[in-house]
All heavy atoms as TSV, in Angstrom:
chain	resi	resn	atom	element	x	y	z
A	1	MET	N	N	118.866	52.228	-76.807
A	1	MET	CA	C	117.779	52.810	-75.912
A	1	MET	C	C	116.501	52.588	-76.550
A	1	MET	O	O	115.553	52.114	-75.778
A	1	MET	CB	C	118.110	54.420	-75.765
A	1	MET	CG	C	116.867	55.076	-75.266
A	1	MET	SD	S	117.503	55.477	-73.510
A	1	MET	CE	C	116.134	56.477	-73.012
A	2	ARG	N	N	116.275	52.616	-77.754
A	2	ARG	CA	C	114.966	52.369	-78.392
A	2	ARG	C	C	114.587	50.907	-78.283
A	2	ARG	O	O	113.446	50.574	-78.016
A	2	ARG	CB	C	115.012	52.815	-79.850
A	2	ARG	CG	C	113.729	52.792	-80.570
A	2	ARG	CD	C	113.902	53.261	-82.029
A	2	ARG	NE	N	112.694	53.166	-82.663
A	2	ARG	CZ	C	112.351	53.607	-83.875
A	2	ARG	NH1	N	113.290	54.280	-84.473
A	2	ARG	NH2	N	111.301	53.435	-84.385
A	3	HIS	N	N	115.544	50.034	-78.360
A	3	HIS	CA	C	115.474	48.552	-78.139
A	3	HIS	C	C	114.903	48.381	-76.708
A	3	HIS	O	O	113.913	47.560	-76.596
A	3	HIS	CB	C	116.739	47.850	-78.400
A	3	HIS	CG	C	116.558	46.397	-78.240
A	3	HIS	ND1	N	115.939	45.566	-79.108
A	3	HIS	CD2	C	117.069	45.592	-77.293
A	3	HIS	CE1	C	116.007	44.369	-78.615
A	3	HIS	NE2	N	116.688	44.272	-77.537
A	4	ASP	N	N	115.429	48.973	-75.827
A	4	ASP	CA	C	114.955	48.829	-74.383
A	4	ASP	C	C	113.537	49.298	-74.071
A	4	ASP	O	O	112.807	48.612	-73.468
A	4	ASP	CB	C	115.995	49.419	-73.405
A	4	ASP	CG	C	117.439	48.824	-73.360
A	4	ASP	OD1	O	117.453	47.757	-73.721
A	4	ASP	OD2	O	118.292	49.607	-73.176
A	5	LEU	N	N	113.305	50.440	-74.827
A	5	LEU	CA	C	111.915	50.934	-74.608
A	5	LEU	C	C	110.860	49.905	-75.224
A	5	LEU	O	O	109.790	49.657	-74.540
A	5	LEU	CB	C	111.725	52.331	-75.210
A	5	LEU	CG	C	112.494	53.427	-74.461
A	5	LEU	CD1	C	112.460	54.776	-75.244
A	5	LEU	CD2	C	111.960	53.714	-73.064
A	6	LEU	N	N	111.270	49.426	-76.388
A	6	LEU	CA	C	110.245	48.569	-77.112
A	6	LEU	C	C	110.196	47.217	-76.262
A	6	LEU	O	O	108.940	46.755	-76.097
A	6	LEU	CB	C	110.785	48.246	-78.558
A	6	LEU	CG	C	109.925	47.252	-79.284
A	6	LEU	CD1	C	108.530	47.744	-79.469
A	6	LEU	CD2	C	110.577	47.006	-80.658
A	7	LYS	N	N	111.199	46.733	-75.749
A	7	LYS	CA	C	111.251	45.563	-74.859
A	7	LYS	C	C	110.475	45.718	-73.650
A	7	LYS	O	O	109.470	44.909	-73.206
A	7	LYS	CB	C	112.791	45.269	-74.422
A	7	LYS	CG	C	112.867	43.839	-73.893
A	7	LYS	CD	C	114.360	43.629	-73.671
A	7	LYS	CE	C	114.548	42.334	-72.820
A	7	LYS	NZ	N	115.967	42.088	-72.663
A	8	GLU	N	N	110.543	46.904	-73.005
A	8	GLU	CA	C	109.731	47.253	-71.797
A	8	GLU	C	C	108.285	47.363	-72.176
A	8	GLU	O	O	107.448	46.721	-71.488
A	8	GLU	CB	C	110.187	48.600	-71.141
A	8	GLU	CG	C	109.598	48.948	-69.976
A	8	GLU	CD	C	109.950	50.338	-69.409
A	8	GLU	OE1	O	111.244	50.522	-69.537
A	8	GLU	OE2	O	109.153	51.106	-68.955
A	9	TRP	N	N	107.902	48.086	-73.171
A	9	TRP	CA	C	106.546	48.103	-73.698
A	9	TRP	C	C	105.922	46.771	-73.956
A	9	TRP	O	O	104.772	46.417	-73.483
A	9	TRP	CB	C	106.349	48.976	-74.933
A	9	TRP	CG	C	105.048	49.134	-75.473
A	9	TRP	CD1	C	104.194	50.089	-75.204
A	9	TRP	CD2	C	104.389	48.299	-76.465
A	9	TRP	NE1	N	103.058	49.832	-75.841
A	9	TRP	CE2	C	103.162	48.769	-76.670
A	9	TRP	CE3	C	104.882	47.254	-77.196
A	9	TRP	CZ2	C	102.243	48.231	-77.614
A	9	TRP	CZ3	C	103.882	46.611	-78.112
A	9	TRP	CH2	C	102.604	47.084	-78.231
A	10	MET	N	N	106.637	45.907	-74.653
A	10	MET	CA	C	106.148	44.562	-74.824
A	10	MET	C	C	106.008	43.780	-73.695
A	10	MET	O	O	104.958	43.004	-73.581
A	10	MET	CB	C	107.229	43.889	-75.956
A	10	MET	CG	C	107.052	44.471	-77.241
A	10	MET	SD	S	108.060	43.610	-78.420
A	10	MET	CE	C	106.911	42.318	-79.107
A	11	GLY	N	N	106.808	43.815	-72.760
A	11	GLY	CA	C	106.738	43.143	-71.538
A	11	GLY	C	C	105.608	43.496	-70.646
A	11	GLY	O	O	104.798	42.700	-70.205
A	12	SER	N	N	105.355	44.794	-70.693
A	12	SER	CA	C	104.187	45.279	-69.899
A	12	SER	C	C	102.840	44.911	-70.523
A	12	SER	O	O	101.889	44.467	-69.915
A	12	SER	CB	C	104.153	46.810	-69.652
A	12	SER	OG	O	104.061	47.557	-70.889
A	13	HIS	N	N	102.790	44.965	-71.901
A	13	HIS	CA	C	101.428	44.569	-72.557
A	13	HIS	C	C	101.342	43.006	-72.475
A	13	HIS	O	O	100.267	42.616	-72.312
A	13	HIS	CB	C	101.560	45.083	-73.988
A	13	HIS	CG	C	101.163	46.404	-74.150
A	13	HIS	ND1	N	101.917	47.567	-73.632
A	13	HIS	CD2	C	100.052	46.918	-74.615
A	13	HIS	CE1	C	101.282	48.634	-73.954
A	13	HIS	NE2	N	100.210	48.362	-74.474
A	14	THR	N	N	102.405	42.338	-72.574
A	14	THR	CA	C	102.229	40.867	-72.343
A	14	THR	C	C	101.582	40.489	-70.955
A	14	THR	O	O	100.782	39.685	-70.908
A	14	THR	CB	C	103.695	40.146	-72.539
A	14	THR	OG1	O	104.169	40.537	-73.834
A	14	THR	CG2	C	103.531	38.587	-72.391
A	15	ARG	N	N	102.162	41.144	-69.910
A	15	ARG	CA	C	101.677	40.901	-68.516
A	15	ARG	C	C	100.161	41.262	-68.527
A	15	ARG	O	O	99.429	40.607	-67.944
A	15	ARG	CB	C	102.512	41.613	-67.583
A	15	ARG	CG	C	103.780	41.056	-67.380
A	15	ARG	CD	C	104.623	41.535	-66.144
A	15	ARG	NE	N	104.894	42.918	-66.380
A	15	ARG	CZ	C	105.954	43.544	-66.987
A	15	ARG	NH1	N	106.762	42.732	-67.605
A	15	ARG	NH2	N	106.131	44.764	-67.067
A	16	ILE	N	N	99.872	42.420	-69.071
A	16	ILE	CA	C	98.465	42.885	-69.050
A	16	ILE	C	C	97.567	41.979	-69.703
A	16	ILE	O	O	96.471	41.579	-69.194
A	16	ILE	CB	C	98.349	44.342	-69.523
A	16	ILE	CG1	C	99.023	45.311	-68.613
A	16	ILE	CG2	C	96.927	44.754	-69.660
A	16	ILE	CD1	C	99.271	46.701	-69.186
A	17	LEU	N	N	97.935	41.496	-70.939
A	17	LEU	CA	C	97.077	40.619	-71.619
A	17	LEU	C	C	96.978	39.400	-70.966
A	17	LEU	O	O	95.885	38.678	-70.848
A	17	LEU	CB	C	97.595	40.413	-73.039
A	17	LEU	CG	C	97.479	41.477	-74.006
A	17	LEU	CD1	C	98.085	41.161	-75.374
A	17	LEU	CD2	C	95.974	41.724	-74.296
A	18	GLY	N	N	97.995	38.892	-70.227
A	18	GLY	CA	C	97.933	37.565	-69.386
A	18	GLY	C	C	97.009	37.758	-68.319
A	18	GLY	O	O	96.199	36.835	-68.046
A	19	LEU	N	N	96.974	38.874	-67.604
A	19	LEU	CA	C	96.041	39.073	-66.608
A	19	LEU	C	C	94.628	39.083	-67.043
A	19	LEU	O	O	93.661	38.494	-66.436
A	19	LEU	CB	C	96.298	40.408	-65.877
A	19	LEU	CG	C	97.580	40.540	-64.989
A	19	LEU	CD1	C	97.848	41.939	-64.675
A	19	LEU	CD2	C	97.505	39.614	-63.987
A	20	TRP	N	N	94.362	39.770	-68.218
A	20	TRP	CA	C	92.959	39.838	-68.634
A	20	TRP	C	C	92.523	38.417	-69.248
A	20	TRP	O	O	91.382	38.012	-69.103
A	20	TRP	CB	C	92.792	40.825	-69.861
A	20	TRP	CG	C	92.703	42.278	-69.403
A	20	TRP	CD1	C	93.496	43.236	-69.372
A	20	TRP	CD2	C	91.397	42.634	-68.895
A	20	TRP	NE1	N	92.819	44.397	-68.870
A	20	TRP	CE2	C	91.639	44.063	-68.402
A	20	TRP	CE3	C	90.055	42.100	-68.614
A	20	TRP	CZ2	C	90.547	44.740	-67.975
A	20	TRP	CZ3	C	89.114	42.777	-67.998
A	20	TRP	CH2	C	89.338	44.194	-67.730
A	21	LEU	N	N	93.381	37.690	-69.777
A	21	LEU	CA	C	93.151	36.362	-70.333
A	21	LEU	C	C	92.789	35.478	-69.151
A	21	LEU	O	O	91.770	34.827	-69.191
A	21	LEU	CB	C	94.387	35.794	-70.979
A	21	LEU	CG	C	94.154	34.411	-71.548
A	21	LEU	CD1	C	93.055	34.413	-72.654
A	21	LEU	CD2	C	95.471	34.061	-72.317
A	22	ASP	N	N	93.520	35.621	-68.106
A	22	ASP	CA	C	93.167	34.702	-66.880
A	22	ASP	C	C	91.715	35.062	-66.268
A	22	ASP	O	O	90.933	34.290	-66.049
A	22	ASP	CB	C	94.113	34.886	-65.804
A	22	ASP	CG	C	95.517	34.233	-65.960
A	22	ASP	OD1	O	95.599	33.483	-66.915
A	22	ASP	OD2	O	96.527	34.616	-65.400
A	23	ARG	N	N	91.478	36.512	-66.321
A	23	ARG	CA	C	90.140	36.922	-65.804
A	23	ARG	C	C	89.101	36.439	-66.623
A	23	ARG	O	O	88.083	36.133	-66.138
A	23	ARG	CB	C	90.207	38.450	-65.688
A	23	ARG	CG	C	88.986	39.040	-64.981
A	23	ARG	CD	C	89.122	40.393	-64.852
A	23	ARG	NE	N	87.987	40.903	-64.246
A	23	ARG	CZ	C	87.843	42.293	-63.920
A	23	ARG	NH1	N	88.541	43.144	-64.133
A	23	ARG	NH2	N	86.535	42.644	-63.420
A	24	LEU	N	N	89.217	36.634	-68.002
A	24	LEU	CA	C	88.155	36.118	-68.940
A	24	LEU	C	C	87.904	34.715	-68.724
A	24	LEU	O	O	86.692	34.147	-68.867
A	24	LEU	CB	C	88.606	36.503	-70.330
A	24	LEU	CG	C	88.562	37.996	-70.702
A	24	LEU	CD1	C	89.238	38.253	-72.111
A	24	LEU	CD2	C	87.233	38.669	-70.597
A	25	LEU	N	N	88.987	33.932	-68.557
A	25	LEU	CA	C	88.823	32.404	-68.501
A	25	LEU	C	C	88.009	32.086	-67.234
A	25	LEU	O	O	87.294	31.170	-67.128
A	25	LEU	CB	C	90.102	31.768	-68.559
A	25	LEU	CG	C	90.847	31.766	-70.002
A	25	LEU	CD1	C	92.294	31.171	-69.857
A	25	LEU	CD2	C	90.026	30.939	-70.911
A	26	GLU	N	N	88.418	32.757	-66.078
A	26	GLU	CA	C	87.740	32.584	-64.780
A	26	GLU	C	C	86.295	32.887	-64.913
A	26	GLU	O	O	85.476	32.134	-64.342
A	26	GLU	CB	C	88.406	33.366	-63.731
A	26	GLU	CG	C	89.733	32.907	-63.290
A	26	GLU	CD	C	90.336	33.960	-62.221
A	26	GLU	OE1	O	89.626	34.874	-61.851
A	26	GLU	OE2	O	91.454	33.697	-61.965
A	27	GLU	N	N	85.916	33.930	-65.618
A	27	GLU	CA	C	84.530	34.406	-65.795
A	27	GLU	C	C	83.716	33.515	-66.826
A	27	GLU	O	O	82.519	33.838	-67.004
A	27	GLU	CB	C	84.402	35.860	-65.980
A	27	GLU	CG	C	84.952	36.732	-64.730
A	27	GLU	CD	C	85.047	38.200	-65.036
A	27	GLU	OE1	O	84.549	38.668	-66.193
A	27	GLU	OE2	O	85.473	38.918	-64.210
A	28	GLY	N	N	84.449	32.765	-67.647
A	28	GLY	CA	C	83.766	32.064	-68.649
A	28	GLY	C	C	83.141	32.937	-69.707
A	28	GLY	O	O	82.177	32.762	-70.276
A	29	ASP	N	N	84.033	34.018	-70.167
A	29	ASP	CA	C	83.666	34.926	-71.220
A	29	ASP	C	C	83.501	34.328	-72.593
A	29	ASP	O	O	83.899	33.098	-72.758
A	29	ASP	CB	C	84.563	36.185	-71.127
A	29	ASP	CG	C	83.940	37.466	-71.310
A	29	ASP	OD1	O	83.103	37.549	-72.148
A	29	ASP	OD2	O	84.277	38.425	-70.664
A	30	ASP	N	N	83.086	35.089	-73.541
A	30	ASP	CA	C	82.942	34.725	-74.835
A	30	ASP	C	C	84.204	34.109	-75.400
A	30	ASP	O	O	85.326	34.585	-75.293
A	30	ASP	CB	C	82.617	35.950	-75.756
A	30	ASP	CG	C	82.279	35.667	-77.166
A	30	ASP	OD1	O	81.926	34.448	-77.428
A	30	ASP	OD2	O	82.528	36.559	-77.937
A	31	ALA	N	N	84.090	32.962	-76.078
A	31	ALA	CA	C	85.214	32.186	-76.622
A	31	ALA	C	C	85.946	32.971	-77.645
A	31	ALA	O	O	87.184	32.852	-77.720
A	31	ALA	CB	C	84.621	30.879	-77.099
A	32	ASP	N	N	85.247	33.701	-78.458
A	32	ASP	CA	C	85.873	34.431	-79.462
A	32	ASP	C	C	86.785	35.589	-78.933
A	32	ASP	O	O	87.848	35.762	-79.330
A	32	ASP	CB	C	84.984	35.176	-80.440
A	32	ASP	CG	C	84.053	34.221	-81.198
A	32	ASP	OD1	O	84.658	33.149	-81.579
A	32	ASP	OD2	O	83.080	34.548	-81.748
A	33	LEU	N	N	86.349	36.237	-77.860
A	33	LEU	CA	C	87.151	37.312	-77.184
A	33	LEU	C	C	88.367	36.675	-76.569
A	33	LEU	O	O	89.512	37.078	-76.664
A	33	LEU	CB	C	86.325	37.943	-76.140
A	33	LEU	CG	C	87.109	39.064	-75.324
A	33	LEU	CD1	C	87.571	40.226	-76.287
A	33	LEU	CD2	C	86.101	39.687	-74.269
A	34	VAL	N	N	88.258	35.478	-75.845
A	34	VAL	CA	C	89.236	34.752	-75.266
A	34	VAL	C	C	90.324	34.366	-76.277
A	34	VAL	O	O	91.477	34.580	-76.046
A	34	VAL	CB	C	88.872	33.562	-74.351
A	34	VAL	CG1	C	89.942	32.644	-73.898
A	34	VAL	CG2	C	87.956	34.114	-73.222
A	35	SER	N	N	89.884	33.959	-77.346
A	35	SER	CA	C	90.761	33.446	-78.534
A	35	SER	C	C	91.525	34.570	-79.077
A	35	SER	O	O	92.791	34.468	-79.337
A	35	SER	CB	C	89.857	32.757	-79.606
A	35	SER	OG	O	90.774	32.470	-80.608
A	36	MET	N	N	90.933	35.751	-79.130
A	36	MET	CA	C	91.639	36.881	-79.705
A	36	MET	C	C	92.710	37.324	-78.805
A	36	MET	O	O	93.830	37.522	-79.201
A	36	MET	CB	C	90.649	38.068	-80.071
A	36	MET	CG	C	91.456	39.315	-80.556
A	36	MET	SD	S	90.256	40.770	-80.607
A	36	MET	CE	C	89.935	41.059	-78.976
A	37	ILE	N	N	92.358	37.463	-77.573
A	37	ILE	CA	C	93.329	37.876	-76.439
A	37	ILE	C	C	94.508	36.896	-76.304
A	37	ILE	O	O	95.626	37.320	-76.250
A	37	ILE	CB	C	92.704	38.020	-75.140
A	37	ILE	CG1	C	91.536	39.193	-75.095
A	37	ILE	CG2	C	93.660	38.393	-74.018
A	37	ILE	CD1	C	92.121	40.513	-75.411
A	38	HIS	N	N	94.198	35.627	-76.495
A	38	HIS	CA	C	95.176	34.614	-76.374
A	38	HIS	C	C	96.097	34.691	-77.508
A	38	HIS	O	O	97.314	34.562	-77.483
A	38	HIS	CB	C	94.509	33.236	-76.374
A	38	HIS	CG	C	95.491	32.051	-76.279
A	38	HIS	ND1	N	95.884	31.400	-77.338
A	38	HIS	CD2	C	96.194	31.592	-75.170
A	38	HIS	CE1	C	96.742	30.476	-77.006
A	38	HIS	NE2	N	96.976	30.592	-75.708
A	39	ARG	N	N	95.686	34.995	-78.765
A	39	ARG	CA	C	96.585	35.171	-79.941
A	39	ARG	C	C	97.449	36.385	-79.790
A	39	ARG	O	O	98.522	36.213	-80.162
A	39	ARG	CB	C	95.654	35.197	-81.105
A	39	ARG	CG	C	95.141	33.933	-81.680
A	39	ARG	CD	C	94.482	34.024	-83.105
A	39	ARG	NE	N	93.592	35.094	-83.279
A	39	ARG	CZ	C	92.298	35.113	-83.121
A	39	ARG	NH1	N	91.689	34.011	-82.763
A	39	ARG	NH2	N	91.515	36.128	-83.293
A	40	GLN	N	N	96.872	37.467	-79.308
A	40	GLN	CA	C	97.719	38.672	-79.126
A	40	GLN	C	C	98.788	38.388	-77.931
A	40	GLN	O	O	99.986	38.737	-78.191
A	40	GLN	CB	C	96.832	39.723	-78.570
A	40	GLN	CG	C	95.957	40.434	-79.689
A	40	GLN	CD	C	95.036	41.399	-79.251
A	40	GLN	OE1	O	94.964	41.695	-78.028
A	40	GLN	NE2	N	94.368	42.166	-80.180
A	41	HIS	N	N	98.362	37.701	-76.882
A	41	HIS	CA	C	99.285	37.333	-75.849
A	41	HIS	C	C	100.427	36.445	-76.323
A	41	HIS	O	O	101.657	36.664	-76.069
A	41	HIS	CB	C	98.618	36.717	-74.710
A	41	HIS	CG	C	99.485	36.410	-73.426
A	41	HIS	ND1	N	100.001	35.171	-73.286
A	41	HIS	CD2	C	99.907	37.189	-72.400
A	41	HIS	CE1	C	100.688	35.142	-72.185
A	41	HIS	NE2	N	100.653	36.400	-71.664
A	42	ALA	N	N	100.047	35.401	-77.060
A	42	ALA	CA	C	101.127	34.469	-77.595
A	42	ALA	C	C	102.099	35.223	-78.529
A	42	ALA	O	O	103.206	34.913	-78.528
A	42	ALA	CB	C	100.337	33.354	-78.356
A	43	TRP	N	N	101.446	36.034	-79.508
A	43	TRP	CA	C	102.297	36.848	-80.334
A	43	TRP	C	C	103.308	37.776	-79.692
A	43	TRP	O	O	104.495	37.794	-79.885
A	43	TRP	CB	C	101.462	37.657	-81.391
A	43	TRP	CG	C	102.315	38.249	-82.509
A	43	TRP	CD1	C	102.803	37.801	-83.464
A	43	TRP	CD2	C	102.775	39.747	-82.351
A	43	TRP	NE1	N	103.507	38.738	-84.262
A	43	TRP	CE2	C	103.661	39.952	-83.593
A	43	TRP	CE3	C	102.678	40.673	-81.462
A	43	TRP	CZ2	C	104.235	41.053	-83.820
A	43	TRP	CZ3	C	103.359	41.957	-81.721
A	43	TRP	CH2	C	104.058	42.157	-82.892
A	44	LEU	N	N	102.811	38.507	-78.622
A	44	LEU	CA	C	103.662	39.392	-77.915
A	44	LEU	C	C	104.734	38.466	-77.126
A	44	LEU	O	O	105.944	38.918	-76.990
A	44	LEU	CB	C	102.958	40.181	-76.858
A	44	LEU	CG	C	102.206	41.390	-77.493
A	44	LEU	CD1	C	101.389	42.145	-76.445
A	44	LEU	CD2	C	103.354	42.410	-77.991
A	45	SER	N	N	104.355	37.501	-76.559
A	45	SER	CA	C	105.353	36.583	-75.809
A	45	SER	C	C	106.352	36.096	-76.910
A	45	SER	O	O	107.676	36.007	-76.434
A	45	SER	CB	C	104.664	35.437	-75.302
A	45	SER	OG	O	103.730	35.701	-74.278
A	46	MET	N	N	106.027	35.638	-78.012
A	46	MET	CA	C	106.965	35.263	-78.993
A	46	MET	C	C	107.970	36.332	-79.529
A	46	MET	O	O	109.159	36.123	-79.525
A	46	MET	CB	C	106.213	34.615	-80.381
A	46	MET	CG	C	107.157	34.221	-81.369
A	46	MET	SD	S	106.337	33.800	-82.931
A	46	MET	CE	C	105.896	35.522	-83.363
A	47	MET	N	N	107.444	37.455	-79.656
A	47	MET	CA	C	108.239	38.668	-79.993
A	47	MET	C	C	109.168	39.100	-78.976
A	47	MET	O	O	110.440	39.389	-79.185
A	47	MET	CB	C	107.455	39.794	-80.498
A	47	MET	CG	C	106.667	39.428	-81.769
A	47	MET	SD	S	107.631	38.894	-83.128
A	47	MET	CE	C	108.555	40.433	-83.505
A	48	GLN	N	N	108.699	39.003	-77.703
A	48	GLN	CA	C	109.535	39.395	-76.556
A	48	GLN	C	C	110.718	38.248	-76.427
A	48	GLN	O	O	111.775	38.733	-76.213
A	48	GLN	CB	C	108.741	39.388	-75.225
A	48	GLN	CG	C	109.303	39.864	-74.043
A	48	GLN	CD	C	108.417	40.037	-72.967
A	48	GLN	OE1	O	107.337	39.439	-72.938
A	48	GLN	NE2	N	108.887	40.761	-71.881
A	49	ALA	N	N	110.412	37.070	-76.670
A	49	ALA	CA	C	111.512	36.080	-76.671
A	49	ALA	C	C	112.509	36.266	-77.647
A	49	ALA	O	O	113.673	36.048	-77.355
A	49	ALA	CB	C	110.863	34.646	-76.671
A	50	ARG	N	N	112.060	36.681	-78.765
A	50	ARG	CA	C	112.946	36.909	-79.971
A	50	ARG	C	C	113.870	38.053	-79.646
A	50	ARG	O	O	114.991	38.063	-79.809
A	50	ARG	CB	C	112.205	37.160	-81.259
A	50	ARG	CG	C	111.727	36.039	-81.923
A	50	ARG	CD	C	111.004	36.538	-83.210
A	50	ARG	NE	N	110.916	35.441	-84.160
A	50	ARG	CZ	C	110.432	35.512	-85.364
A	50	ARG	NH1	N	110.074	36.579	-85.763
A	50	ARG	NH2	N	110.402	34.476	-86.057
A	51	MET	N	N	113.303	39.210	-78.929
A	51	MET	CA	C	114.092	40.314	-78.566
A	51	MET	C	C	115.074	39.910	-77.505
A	51	MET	O	O	116.215	40.348	-77.472
A	51	MET	CB	C	113.197	41.392	-78.083
A	51	MET	CG	C	112.397	42.130	-79.212
A	51	MET	SD	S	111.461	43.379	-78.709
A	51	MET	CE	C	112.677	44.602	-78.486
A	52	ASP	N	N	114.701	39.020	-76.609
A	52	ASP	CA	C	115.602	38.573	-75.502
A	52	ASP	C	C	116.839	37.929	-76.035
A	52	ASP	O	O	117.898	37.931	-75.528
A	52	ASP	CB	C	114.853	37.658	-74.484
A	52	ASP	CG	C	113.889	38.446	-73.639
A	52	ASP	OD1	O	114.046	39.809	-73.533
A	52	ASP	OD2	O	112.998	37.908	-73.010
A	53	ARG	N	N	116.547	37.049	-77.092
A	53	ARG	CA	C	117.688	36.360	-77.695
A	53	ARG	C	C	118.638	37.266	-78.534
A	53	ARG	O	O	119.773	36.914	-78.828
A	53	ARG	CB	C	117.140	35.199	-78.651
A	53	ARG	CG	C	116.654	34.144	-77.960
A	53	ARG	CD	C	116.251	32.950	-78.769
A	53	ARG	NE	N	115.419	33.317	-80.029
A	53	ARG	CZ	C	114.162	33.067	-80.192
A	53	ARG	NH1	N	113.489	32.505	-79.186
A	53	ARG	NH2	N	113.540	33.363	-81.289
A	54	GLY	N	N	118.208	38.400	-78.756
A	54	GLY	CA	C	119.066	39.331	-79.502
A	54	GLY	C	C	118.838	39.618	-80.756
A	54	GLY	O	O	119.378	40.119	-81.578
């Protein structure tokens, strides 16, 4: 159960960060902010993939 909750949390945060990243890129926002959001998104995506593998 706990594993499923963590997986769900990571999935929702990954999607939210992806949406913000797309928006920041479209608006030409600060490169440092885009870089930080991109790193967080990449890390969450990697962790989510690890959890999916088991």
